[in-house]
C-alpha positions as CSV (number, residue, x, y, z in Angstrom):
1,X,-4.7,193.5,11.1
2,X,-5.1,194.6,14.7
3,X,-6.9,197.9,15.1
4,X,-4.8,200.9,15.9
5,X,-6.5,202.3,19.1
6,X,-6.1,205.8,20.3
7,X,-7.3,208.0,23.1
8,X,-9.8,209.4,20.6
9,X,-11.3,206.1,19.3
10,X,-11.0,203.8,22.4
11,X,-14.4,204.5,23.8
12,X,-16.3,204.0,20.5
13,X,-14.2,201.0,19.3
14,X,-13.7,199.1,22.6
15,X,-16.0,200.2,25.3
16,X,-19.2,200.5,23.2
17,X,-18.5,197.3,21.3
18,X,-21.0,194.4,21.7
19,X,-18.0,192.0,21.3
20,X,-15.3,191.2,23.8
21,X,-12.1,193.2,23.2
22,X,-8.5,192.3,23.6
23,X,-6.3,195.4,23.9
24,X,-2.5,195.3,23.8
25,X,-1.0,198.3,25.6
26,X,2.5,198.6,24.0
27,X,5.4,200.9,23.0
28,X,7.8,200.8,20.1
29,X,10.9,200.6,22.4
30,X,9.5,197.6,24.4
31,X,11.2,194.3,23.5
32,X,8.5,192.0,25.0
33,X,5.8,194.1,23.2
34,X,7.5,193.3,19.9
35,X,7.7,189.7,20.8
36,X,4.0,189.3,21.2
37,X,3.1,191.6,18.3
38,X,2.8,188.6,15.8
39,X,0.5,186.8,18.2
40,X,-1.8,189.9,18.5
41,X,-1.9,190.0,14.6
42,X,-2.8,186.3,14.4
43,X,-5.6,186.8,16.9
44,X,-6.9,189.8,15.0
45,X,-7.3,187.5,11.9
46,X,-8.6,184.5,13.7
47,X,-11.2,186.4,15.7
48,X,-12.2,188.9,12.9
49,X,-15.9,189.6,13.3
50,X,-16.0,187.7,16.7
51,X,-13.9,190.0,18.9
52,X,-12.2,193.4,18.8
53,X,-8.4,193.0,18.7
54,X,-6.4,196.2,19.0
55,X,-3.2,197.8,20.0
56,X,-2.7,201.1,21.9
57,X,0.7,202.8,21.9
58,X,1.1,204.1,25.5
59,X,3.6,206.8,24.4
60,X,1.2,208.4,22.0
61,X,-2.0,207.8,24.0
62,X,-1.2,208.4,27.7
63,X,-4.8,209.3,28.6
64,X,-6.2,205.8,28.1
65,X,-3.1,204.1,29.6
66,X,-3.4,206.3,32.7
67,X,-7.2,205.6,33.0
68,X,-6.5,201.9,33.2
69,X,-3.4,202.2,35.4
70,X,-1.0,200.7,32.9
71,X,2.4,200.7,34.7
72,X,4.1,197.8,32.9
73,X,4.0,196.8,29.2
74,X,3.0,194.8,27.5
75,X,-0.3,194.7,29.4
76,X,-3.2,192.9,27.7
77,X,-6.7,193.9,28.9
78,X,-9.8,191.9,28.0
79,X,-12.8,194.2,28.0
80,X,-16.4,193.1,27.7
81,X,-19.5,195.4,28.0
82,X,-17.2,198.3,28.8
83,X,-15.6,196.6,31.8
84,X,-12.2,195.0,32.2
85,X,-12.9,191.3,32.8
86,X,-9.3,190.0,32.6
87,X,-5.8,191.2,32.5
88,X,-2.3,189.8,31.7
89,X,1.0,191.7,32.2
90,X,4.0,190.6,30.2
91,X,4.6,188.3,27.3
92,X,2.8,185.0,27.0
93,X,2.0,182.3,24.5
94,X,-0.8,182.5,22.0
95,X,-2.6,179.7,23.7
96,X,-2.7,181.6,26.9
97,X,-4.4,184.6,25.3
98,X,-6.8,182.3,23.3
99,X,-7.8,180.6,26.6
100,X,-8.6,183.9,28.3
101,X,-10.4,185.3,25.2
102,X,-12.5,182.2,24.7
103,X,-13.5,182.3,28.4
104,X,-15.1,185.7,27.9
105,X,-16.7,185.1,24.4
106,X,-20.1,184.0,25.7
């Protein structure tokens, strides 16, 4: 299951991780967010132990969303060594996210 990220655990879970992280910035009312939710869950299972896969509800965690300038959702950030290394805004296929994630795994 994808990690439930919050303003309180984001730094420890994502920024200080030695693994690449994929973070889904989403909200309950967002249709495209719900559309990619199963993809994020699949990625969390397939990359367990290899990458950090999490979801951050922008309505309940505005501090982190503001810090990263999230204006549209879903926004998927790929973070490695505490830095954003890639970004995707909007829904996309699982293969698209896998390609980006694999590019940053090394």
